Structures are given as structure tokens and as C-alpha cells.
PyMOL Python script that loads the backbone (N, CA, C, O; Angstrom):
from pymol import cmd

cmd.read_pdbstr("""\
ATOM      1  N   MET A   1      98.464  85.153 154.916  1.00  0.00           N
ATOM      2  CA  MET A   1      98.193  84.191 153.864  1.00  0.00           C
ATOM      3  C   MET A   1      97.452  84.853 152.690  1.00  0.00           C
ATOM      4  O   MET A   1      97.705  84.558 151.522  1.00  0.00           O
ATOM      5  N   LEU A   2      96.535  85.752 153.043  1.00  0.00           N
ATOM      6  CA  LEU A   2      95.793  86.453 152.003  1.00  0.00           C
ATOM      7  C   LEU A   2      96.731  87.324 151.174  1.00  0.00           C
ATOM      8  O   LEU A   2      96.559  87.458 149.962  1.00  0.00           O
ATOM      9  N   PHE A   3      97.701  87.899 151.823  1.00  0.00           N
ATOM     10  CA  PHE A   3      98.663  88.758 151.129  1.00  0.00           C
ATOM     11  C   PHE A   3      99.475  87.968 150.103  1.00  0.00           C
ATOM     12  O   PHE A   3      99.728  88.456 149.001  1.00  0.00           O
ATOM     13  N   ALA A   4      99.879  86.761 150.458  1.00  0.00           N
ATOM     14  CA  ALA A   4     100.690  85.938 149.548  1.00  0.00           C
ATOM     15  C   ALA A   4      99.886  85.531 148.315  1.00  0.00           C
ATOM     16  O   ALA A   4     100.409  85.537 147.201  1.00  0.00           O
ATOM     17  N   SER A   5      98.612  85.179 148.514  1.00  0.00           N
ATOM     18  CA  SER A   5      97.798  84.768 147.369  1.00  0.00           C
ATOM     19  C   SER A   5      97.508  85.966 146.463  1.00  0.00           C
ATOM     20  O   SER A   5      97.485  85.834 145.239  1.00  0.00           O
ATOM     21  N   GLU A   6      97.286  87.132 147.069  1.00  0.00           N
ATOM     22  CA  GLU A   6      97.063  88.352 146.274  1.00  0.00           C
ATOM     23  C   GLU A   6      98.312  88.712 145.470  1.00  0.00           C
ATOM     24  O   GLU A   6      98.221  89.115 144.310  1.00  0.00           O
ATOM     25  N   GLN A   7      99.475  88.563 146.101  1.00  0.00           N
ATOM     26  CA  GLN A   7     100.728  88.854 145.417  1.00  0.00           C
ATOM     27  C   GLN A   7     100.956  87.878 144.261  1.00  0.00           C
ATOM     28  O   GLN A   7     101.459  88.269 143.208  1.00  0.00           O
ATOM     29  N   LYS A   8     100.589  86.614 144.456  1.00  0.00           N
ATOM     30  CA  LYS A   8     100.743  85.609 143.410  1.00  0.00           C
ATOM     31  C   LYS A   8      99.834  85.939 142.216  1.00  0.00           C
ATOM     32  O   LYS A   8     100.247  85.786 141.066  1.00  0.00           O
ATOM     33  N   LYS A   9      98.603  86.388 142.482  1.00  0.00           N
ATOM     34  CA  LYS A   9      97.687  86.760 141.403  1.00  0.00           C
ATOM     35  C   LYS A   9      98.241  87.947 140.612  1.00  0.00           C
ATOM     36  O   LYS A   9      98.198  87.952 139.382  1.00  0.00           O
ATOM     37  N   ARG A  10      98.750  88.929 141.307  1.00  0.00           N
ATOM     38  CA  ARG A  10      99.312  90.097 140.618  1.00  0.00           C
ATOM     39  C   ARG A  10     100.507  89.701 139.767  1.00  0.00           C
ATOM     40  O   ARG A  10     100.670  90.183 138.646  1.00  0.00           O
ATOM     41  N   PHE A  11     101.351  88.809 140.315  1.00  0.00           N
ATOM     42  CA  PHE A  11     102.534  88.370 139.576  1.00  0.00           C
ATOM     43  C   PHE A  11     102.129  87.613 138.319  1.00  0.00           C
ATOM     44  O   PHE A  11     102.694  87.838 137.249  1.00  0.00           O
ATOM     45  N   SER A  12     101.149  86.712 138.443  1.00  0.00           N
ATOM     46  CA  SER A  12     100.734  85.920 137.281  1.00  0.00           C
ATOM     47  C   SER A  12     100.043  86.808 136.243  1.00  0.00           C
ATOM     48  O   SER A  12     100.225  86.610 135.041  1.00  0.00           O
ATOM     49  N   SER A  13      99.259  87.777 136.694  1.00  0.00           N
ATOM     50  CA  SER A  13      98.605  88.660 135.727  1.00  0.00           C
ATOM     51  C   SER A  13      99.634  89.563 135.057  1.00  0.00           C
ATOM     52  O   SER A  13      99.493  89.906 133.884  1.00  0.00           O
ATOM     53  N   ASN A  14     100.668  89.946 135.801  1.00  0.00           N
ATOM     54  CA  ASN A  14     101.729  90.773 135.227  1.00  0.00           C
ATOM     55  C   ASN A  14     102.471  89.998 134.140  1.00  0.00           C
ATOM     56  O   ASN A  14     102.825  90.563 133.106  1.00  0.00           O
ATOM     57  N   ILE A  15     102.706  88.715 134.368  1.00  0.00           N
ATOM     58  CA  ILE A  15     103.368  87.876 133.362  1.00  0.00           C
ATOM     59  C   ILE A  15     102.472  87.729 132.135  1.00  0.00           C
ATOM     60  O   ILE A  15     102.956  87.802 131.005  1.00  0.00           O
ATOM     61  N   SER A  16     101.181  87.524 132.343  1.00  0.00           N
ATOM     62  CA  SER A  16     100.290  87.353 131.195  1.00  0.00           C
ATOM     63  C   SER A  16     100.190  88.639 130.380  1.00  0.00           C
ATOM     64  O   SER A  16     100.106  88.585 129.154  1.00  0.00           O
ATOM     65  N   VAL A  17     100.196  89.794 131.043  1.00  0.00           N
ATOM     66  CA  VAL A  17     100.165  91.065 130.323  1.00  0.00           C
ATOM     67  C   VAL A  17     101.436  91.228 129.502  1.00  0.00           C
ATOM     68  O   VAL A  17     101.374  91.657 128.349  1.00  0.00           O
ATOM     69  N   ARG A  18     102.572  90.896 130.069  1.00  0.00           N
ATOM     70  CA  ARG A  18     103.836  90.980 129.321  1.00  0.00           C
ATOM     71  C   ARG A  18     103.831  90.025 128.137  1.00  0.00           C
ATOM     72  O   ARG A  18     104.298  90.367 127.050  1.00  0.00           O
ATOM     73  N   TYR A  19     103.302  88.824 128.352  1.00  0.00           N
ATOM     74  CA  TYR A  19     103.236  87.817 127.299  1.00  0.00           C
ATOM     75  C   TYR A  19     102.353  88.309 126.149  1.00  0.00           C
ATOM     76  O   TYR A  19     102.711  88.164 124.980  1.00  0.00           O
ATOM     77  N   ILE A  20     101.202  88.889 126.483  1.00  0.00           N
ATOM     78  CA  ILE A  20     100.294  89.402 125.457  1.00  0.00           C
ATOM     79  C   ILE A  20     100.943  90.569 124.706  1.00  0.00           C
ATOM     80  O   ILE A  20     100.833  90.653 123.483  1.00  0.00           O
ATOM     81  N   LYS A  21     101.610  91.459 125.419  1.00  0.00           N
ATOM     82  CA  LYS A  21     102.295  92.578 124.764  1.00  0.00           C
ATOM     83  C   LYS A  21     103.365  92.081 123.803  1.00  0.00           C
ATOM     84  O   LYS A  21     103.520  92.622 122.708  1.00  0.00           O
ATOM     85  N   THR A  22     104.100  91.056 124.206  1.00  0.00           N
ATOM     86  CA  THR A  22     105.138  90.493 123.336  1.00  0.00           C
ATOM     87  C   THR A  22     104.521  89.895 122.076  1.00  0.00           C
ATOM     88  O   THR A  22     105.033  90.095 120.974  1.00  0.00           O
ATOM     89  N   ILE A  23     103.418  89.158 122.238  1.00  0.00           N
ATOM     90  CA  ILE A  23     102.756  88.548 121.085  1.00  0.00           C
ATOM     91  C   ILE A  23     102.247  89.626 120.135  1.00  0.00           C
ATOM     92  O   ILE A  23     102.427  89.524 118.922  1.00  0.00           O
ATOM     93  N   VAL A  24     101.615  90.656 120.686  1.00  0.00           N
ATOM     94  CA  VAL A  24     101.092  91.741 119.850  1.00  0.00           C
ATOM     95  C   VAL A  24     102.232  92.442 119.109  1.00  0.00           C
ATOM     96  O   VAL A  24     102.100  92.771 117.930  1.00  0.00           O
ATOM     97  N   LYS A  25     103.339  92.669 119.797  1.00  0.00           N
ATOM     98  CA  LYS A  25     104.478  93.335 119.168  1.00  0.00           C
ATOM     99  C   LYS A  25     105.032  92.490 118.019  1.00  0.00           C
ATOM    100  O   LYS A  25     105.349  93.011 116.950  1.00  0.00           O
ATOM    101  N   ARG A  26     105.143  91.180 118.253  1.00  0.00           N
ATOM    102  CA  ARG A  26     105.669  90.302 117.197  1.00  0.00           C
ATOM    103  C   ARG A  26     104.709  90.208 116.017  1.00  0.00           C
ATOM    104  O   ARG A  26     105.142  90.181 114.865  1.00  0.00           O
ATOM    105  N   LEU A  27     103.404  90.157 116.295  1.00  0.00           N
ATOM    106  CA  LEU A  27     102.432  90.136 115.202  1.00  0.00           C
ATOM    107  C   LEU A  27     102.476  91.430 114.406  1.00  0.00           C
ATOM    108  O   LEU A  27     102.353  91.418 113.181  1.00  0.00           O
ATOM    109  N   ASN A  28     102.649  92.529 115.094  1.00  0.00           N
ATOM    110  CA  ASN A  28     102.747  93.828 114.437  1.00  0.00           C
ATOM    111  C   ASN A  28     103.943  93.858 113.489  1.00  0.00           C
ATOM    112  O   ASN A  28     103.833  94.325 112.356  1.00  0.00           O
ATOM    113  N   ILE A  29     105.072  93.363 113.954  1.00  0.00           N
ATOM    114  CA  ILE A  29     106.275  93.314 113.118  1.00  0.00           C
ATOM    115  C   ILE A  29     106.059  92.376 111.928  1.00  0.00           C
ATOM    116  O   ILE A  29     106.445  92.692 110.803  1.00  0.00           O
ATOM    117  N   ALA A  30     105.438  91.218 112.185  1.00  0.00           N
ATOM    118  CA  ALA A  30     105.213  90.251 111.107  1.00  0.00           C
ATOM    119  C   ALA A  30     104.307  90.829 110.027  1.00  0.00           C
ATOM    120  O   ALA A  30     104.580  90.664 108.838  1.00  0.00           O
ATOM    121  N   PHE A  31     103.234  91.502 110.426  1.00  0.00           N
ATOM    122  CA  PHE A  31     102.325  92.080 109.439  1.00  0.00           C
ATOM    123  C   PHE A  31     102.978  93.228 108.683  1.00  0.00           C
ATOM    124  O   PHE A  31     102.733  93.403 107.489  1.00  0.00           O
ATOM    125  N   SER A  32     103.802  94.007 109.363  1.00  0.00           N
ATOM    126  CA  SER A  32     104.470  95.104 108.652  1.00  0.00           C
ATOM    127  C   SER A  32     105.440  94.551 107.614  1.00  0.00           C
ATOM    128  O   SER A  32     105.554  95.103 106.520  1.00  0.00           O
ATOM    129  N   HIS A  33     106.141  93.462 107.946  1.00  0.00           N
ATOM    130  CA  HIS A  33     107.031  92.832 106.967  1.00  0.00           C
ATOM    131  C   HIS A  33     106.229  92.244 105.809  1.00  0.00           C
ATOM    132  O   HIS A  33     106.629  92.351 104.650  1.00  0.00           O
ATOM    133  N   LEU A  34     105.100  91.627 106.131  1.00  0.00           N
ATOM    134  CA  LEU A  34     104.261  91.018 105.100  1.00  0.00           C
ATOM    135  C   LEU A  34     103.764  92.067 104.118  1.00  0.00           C
ATOM    136  O   LEU A  34     103.875  91.885 102.905  1.00  0.00           O
ATOM    137  N   PHE A  35     103.217  93.164 104.632  1.00  0.00           N
ATOM    138  CA  PHE A  35     102.709  94.204 103.741  1.00  0.00           C
ATOM    139  C   PHE A  35     103.839  94.890 102.993  1.00  0.00           C
ATOM    140  O   PHE A  35     103.659  95.293 101.844  1.00  0.00           O
ATOM    141  N   GLY A  36     104.990  95.030 103.616  1.00  0.00           N
ATOM    142  CA  GLY A  36     106.142  95.592 102.921  1.00  0.00           C
ATOM    143  C   GLY A  36     106.550  94.725 101.748  1.00  0.00           C
ATOM    144  O   GLY A  36     106.858  95.236 100.671  1.00  0.00           O
ATOM    145  N   ASN A  37     106.555  93.405 101.951  1.00  0.00           N
ATOM    146  CA  ASN A  37     106.908  92.482 100.868  1.00  0.00           C
ATOM    147  C   ASN A  37     105.867  92.513  99.759  1.00  0.00           C
ATOM    148  O   ASN A  37     106.213  92.431  98.581  1.00  0.00           O
ATOM    149  N   ILE A  38     104.594  92.631 100.126  1.00  0.00           N
ATOM    150  CA  ILE A  38     103.541  92.710  99.110  1.00  0.00           C
ATOM    151  C   ILE A  38     103.721  93.962  98.259  1.00  0.00           C
ATOM    152  O   ILE A  38     103.551  93.913  97.041  1.00  0.00           O
ATOM    153  N   ILE A  39     104.060  95.070  98.885  1.00  0.00           N
ATOM    154  CA  ILE A  39     104.276  96.317  98.141  1.00  0.00           C
ATOM    155  C   ILE A  39     105.479  96.179  97.211  1.00  0.00           C
ATOM    156  O   ILE A  39     105.435  96.636  96.068  1.00  0.00           O
ATOM    157  N   ILE A  40     106.544  95.558  97.690  1.00  0.00           N
ATOM    158  CA  ILE A  40     107.733  95.356  96.848  1.00  0.00           C
ATOM    159  C   ILE A  40     107.395  94.470  95.650  1.00  0.00           C
ATOM    160  O   ILE A  40     107.822  94.762  94.533  1.00  0.00           O
ATOM    161  N   ILE A  41     106.642  93.407  95.861  1.00  0.00           N
ATOM    162  CA  ILE A  41     106.247  92.519  94.765  1.00  0.00           C
ATOM    163  C   ILE A  41     105.392  93.278  93.754  1.00  0.00           C
ATOM    164  O   ILE A  41     105.561  93.110  92.546  1.00  0.00           O
ATOM    165  N   TYR A  42     104.476  94.111  94.244  1.00  0.00           N
ATOM    166  CA  TYR A  42     103.620  94.897  93.351  1.00  0.00           C
ATOM    167  C   TYR A  42     104.462  95.851  92.493  1.00  0.00           C
ATOM    168  O   TYR A  42     104.214  96.003  91.296  1.00  0.00           O
ATOM    169  N   ILE A  43     105.447  96.482  93.111  1.00  0.00           N
ATOM    170  CA  ILE A  43     106.318  97.409  92.362  1.00  0.00           C
ATOM    171  C   ILE A  43     107.100  96.648  91.296  1.00  0.00           C
ATOM    172  O   ILE A  43     107.219  97.108  90.161  1.00  0.00           O
ATOM    173  N   GLU A  44     107.630  95.491  91.661  1.00  0.00           N
ATOM    174  CA  GLU A  44     108.399  94.701  90.691  1.00  0.00           C
ATOM    175  C   GLU A  44     107.511  94.239  89.541  1.00  0.00           C
ATOM    176  O   GLU A  44     107.937  94.260  88.386  1.00  0.00           O
ATOM    177  N   LEU A  45     106.280  93.823  89.844  1.00  0.00           N
ATOM    178  CA  LEU A  45     105.370  93.406  88.773  1.00  0.00           C
ATOM    179  C   LEU A  45     104.995  94.587  87.887  1.00  0.00           C
ATOM    180  O   LEU A  45     104.812  94.424  86.681  1.00  0.00           O
ATOM    181  N   SER A  46     104.882  95.761  88.469  1.00  0.00           N
ATOM    182  CA  SER A  46     104.595  96.962  87.664  1.00  0.00           C
ATOM    183  C   SER A  46     105.748  97.256  86.721  1.00  0.00           C
ATOM    184  O   SER A  46     105.532  97.643  85.572  1.00  0.00           O
ATOM    185  N   LYS A  47     106.982  97.072  87.202  1.00  0.00           N
ATOM    186  CA  LYS A  47     108.143  97.288  86.338  1.00  0.00           C
ATOM    187  C   LYS A  47     108.143  96.301  85.174  1.00  0.00           C
ATOM    188  O   LYS A  47     108.432  96.671  84.036  1.00  0.00           O
ATOM    189  N   ILE A  48     107.819  95.043  85.468  1.00  0.00           N
ATOM    190  CA  ILE A  48     107.785  94.017  84.417  1.00  0.00           C
ATOM    191  C   ILE A  48     106.706  94.355  83.395  1.00  0.00           C
ATOM    192  O   ILE A  48     106.919  94.236  82.188  1.00  0.00           O
ATOM    193  N   SER A  49     105.552  94.775  83.890  1.00  0.00           N
ATOM    194  CA  SER A  49     104.451  95.140  82.998  1.00  0.00           C
ATOM    195  C   SER A  49     104.842  96.325  82.119  1.00  0.00           C
ATOM    196  O   SER A  49     104.556  96.337  80.922  1.00  0.00           O
ATOM    197  N   ALA A  50     105.493  97.314  82.714  1.00  0.00           N
ATOM    198  CA  ALA A  50     105.919  98.493  81.942  1.00  0.00           C
ATOM    199  C   ALA A  50     106.954  98.098  80.895  1.00  0.00           C
ATOM    200  O   ALA A  50     106.934  98.618  79.779  1.00  0.00           O
ATOM    201  N   THR A  51     107.856  97.185  81.241  1.00  0.00           N
ATOM    202  CA  THR A  51     108.871  96.722  80.297  1.00  0.00           C
ATOM    203  C   THR A  51     108.217  95.989  79.135  1.00  0.00           C
ATOM    204  O   THR A  51     108.584  96.196  77.978  1.00  0.00           O
ATOM    205  N   ASN A  52     107.239  95.123  79.447  1.00  0.00           N
ATOM    206  CA  ASN A  52     106.546  94.394  78.377  1.00  0.00           C
ATOM    207  C   ASN A  52     105.769  95.342  77.479  1.00  0.00           C
ATOM    208  O   ASN A  52     105.736  95.150  76.264  1.00  0.00           O
ATOM    209  N   THR A  53     105.150  96.351  78.050  1.00  0.00           N
ATOM    210  CA  THR A  53     104.413  97.337  77.248  1.00  0.00           C
ATOM    211  C   THR A  53     105.372  98.093  76.333  1.00  0.00           C
ATOM    212  O   THR A  53     105.060  98.343  75.168  1.00  0.00           O
ATOM    213  N   ALA A  54     106.532  98.454  76.860  1.00  0.00           N
ATOM    214  CA  ALA A  54     107.520  99.163  76.044  1.00  0.00           C
ATOM    215  C   ALA A  54     108.014  98.277  74.905  1.00  0.00           C
ATOM    216  O   ALA A  54     108.220  98.757  73.791  1.00  0.00           O
ATOM    217  N   LYS A  55     108.204  96.986  75.178  1.00  0.00           N
ATOM    218  CA  LYS A  55     108.648  96.068  74.132  1.00  0.00           C
ATOM    219  C   LYS A  55     107.588  95.927  73.046  1.00  0.00           C
ATOM    220  O   LYS A  55     107.913  95.894  71.859  1.00  0.00           O
ATOM    221  N   GLU A  56     106.319  95.843  73.448  1.00  0.00           N
ATOM    222  CA  GLU A  56     105.242  95.749  72.467  1.00  0.00           C
ATOM    223  C   GLU A  56     105.187  97.011  71.621  1.00  0.00           C
ATOM    224  O   GLU A  56     104.984  96.931  70.409  1.00  0.00           O
ATOM    225  N   PHE A  57     105.364  98.163  72.232  1.00  0.00           N
ATOM    226  CA  PHE A  57     105.344  99.420  71.487  1.00  0.00           C
ATOM    227  C   PHE A  57     106.494  99.472  70.499  1.00  0.00           C
ATOM    228  O   PHE A  57     106.319  99.910  69.362  1.00  0.00           O
ATOM    229  N   ASP A  58     107.674  99.027  70.925  1.00  0.00           N
ATOM    230  CA  ASP A  58     108.829  99.020  70.025  1.00  0.00           C
ATOM    231  C   ASP A  58     108.598  98.094  68.841  1.00  0.00           C
ATOM    232  O   ASP A  58     108.958  98.430  67.712  1.00  0.00           O
ATOM    233  N   SER A  59     107.996  96.923  69.087  1.00  0.00           N
ATOM    234  CA  SER A  59     107.803  95.969  67.993  1.00  0.00           C
ATOM    235  C   SER A  59     106.750  96.470  67.016  1.00  0.00           C
ATOM    236  O   SER A  59     106.889  96.268  65.810  1.00  0.00           O
ATOM    237  N   THR A  60     105.687  97.125  67.517  1.00  0.00           N
ATOM    238  CA  THR A  60     104.673  97.644  66.574  1.00  0.00           C
ATOM    239  C   THR A  60     105.187  98.866  65.843  1.00  0.00           C
ATOM    240  O   THR A  60     104.833  99.086  64.684  1.00  0.00           O
ATOM    241  N   GLU A  61     106.016  99.665  66.498  1.00  0.00           N
ATOM    242  CA  GLU A  61     106.560 100.861  65.854  1.00  0.00           C
ATOM    243  C   GLU A  61     107.521 100.473  64.726  1.00  0.00           C
ATOM    244  O   GLU A  61     107.556 101.129  63.685  1.00  0.00           O
ATOM    245  N   SER A  62     108.288  99.420  64.932  1.00  0.00           N
ATOM    246  CA  SER A  62     109.244  99.018  63.903  1.00  0.00           C
ATOM    247  C   SER A  62     108.537  98.454  62.677  1.00  0.00           C
ATOM    248  O   SER A  62     109.073  98.509  61.570  1.00  0.00           O
ATOM    249  N   LYS A  63     107.327  97.907  62.870  1.00  0.00           N
ATOM    250  CA  LYS A  63     106.567  97.392  61.739  1.00  0.00           C
ATOM    251  C   LYS A  63     105.799  98.500  61.026  1.00  0.00           C
ATOM    252  O   LYS A  63     105.250  98.286  59.945  1.00  0.00           O
ATOM    253  N   GLY A  64     105.763  99.666  61.627  1.00  0.00           N
ATOM    254  CA  GLY A  64     105.003 100.750  61.023  1.00  0.00           C
ATOM    255  C   GLY A  64     103.548 100.744  61.464  1.00  0.00           C
ATOM    256  O   GLY A  64     102.740 101.509  60.938  1.00  0.00           O
ATOM    257  N   GLU A  65     103.203  99.890  62.423  1.00  0.00           N
ATOM    258  CA  GLU A  65     101.827  99.816  62.917  1.00  0.00           C
ATOM    259  C   GLU A  65     101.772 100.534  64.257  1.00  0.00           C
ATOM    260  O   GLU A  65     102.715 100.479  65.047  1.00  0.00           O
ATOM    261  N   PHE A  66     100.691 101.184  64.491  1.00  0.00           N
ATOM    262  CA  PHE A  66     100.519 101.847  65.783  1.00  0.00           C
ATOM    263  C   PHE A  66      99.260 101.311  66.436  1.00  0.00           C
ATOM    264  O   PHE A  66      98.184 101.318  65.838  1.00  0.00           O
ATOM    265  N   ASN A  67      99.402 100.854  67.645  1.00  0.00           N
ATOM    266  CA  ASN A  67      98.275 100.300  68.389  1.00  0.00           C
ATOM    267  C   ASN A  67      97.579 101.448  69.111  1.00  0.00           C
ATOM    268  O   ASN A  67      98.156 102.061  70.009  1.00  0.00           O
ATOM    269  N   THR A  68      96.342 101.739  68.722  1.00  0.00           N
ATOM    270  CA  THR A  68      95.633 102.864  69.338  1.00  0.00           C
ATOM    271  C   THR A  68      94.784 102.432  70.509  1.00  0.00           C
ATOM    272  O   THR A  68      94.169 103.277  71.160  1.00  0.00           O
ATOM    273  N   LYS A  69      94.729 101.157  70.799  1.00  0.00           N
ATOM    274  CA  LYS A  69      93.943 100.672  71.945  1.00  0.00           C
ATOM    275  C   LYS A  69      94.670 101.013  73.238  1.00  0.00           C
ATOM    276  O   LYS A  69      95.896 100.928  73.322  1.00  0.00           O
ATOM    277  N   LEU A  70      93.900 101.396  74.232  1.00  0.00           N
ATOM    278  CA  LEU A  70      94.507 101.679  75.534  1.00  0.00           C
ATOM    279  C   LEU A  70      94.311 100.516  76.449  1.00  0.00           C
ATOM    280  O   LEU A  70      94.750 100.554  77.599  1.00  0.00           O
TER     281      LEU A  70
END
""", "prot")
cmd.dss("prot")
cmd.show_as("cartoon", "prot")
cmd.util.cbc("prot")
cmd.orient("prot")
């Protein structure tokens, strides 16, 4: 009888360890996707900012004015 209860405890702890590993793995994947998306958004916003800066430079250059502020 003691053997059966010990085996049941090992089985239940083995399931809980697998369950925790699965949760950790899924959280790891979710966070990697989240940070990847944040990096992509940052790159896209940098491109937009660079495009707007280039447009401002073109408009001031065509007027003959040069913006010396950084």
C-alpha cells in the first residue's frame, strides 16, 4: 500500500513538473515575440522619423534656408 501511494506522489509531481515546464516554455516564446515586435515597431518609427527629417531638410533647402539646429 505504501508503494502505491509513493508511486502516485511521484506521478503527480512528474505531471506538475511537466506542466510548469510547458508554461515556462510558452511564456518564453510569448516574451520573445513581444520584444521582437517592439523592436520592429521601433525600427519602423525610426524610418518614419528619418523620412520626416529628410522632408524638412528638402523643404528648407528649397527655400534657401538652412536649419543649423540639431
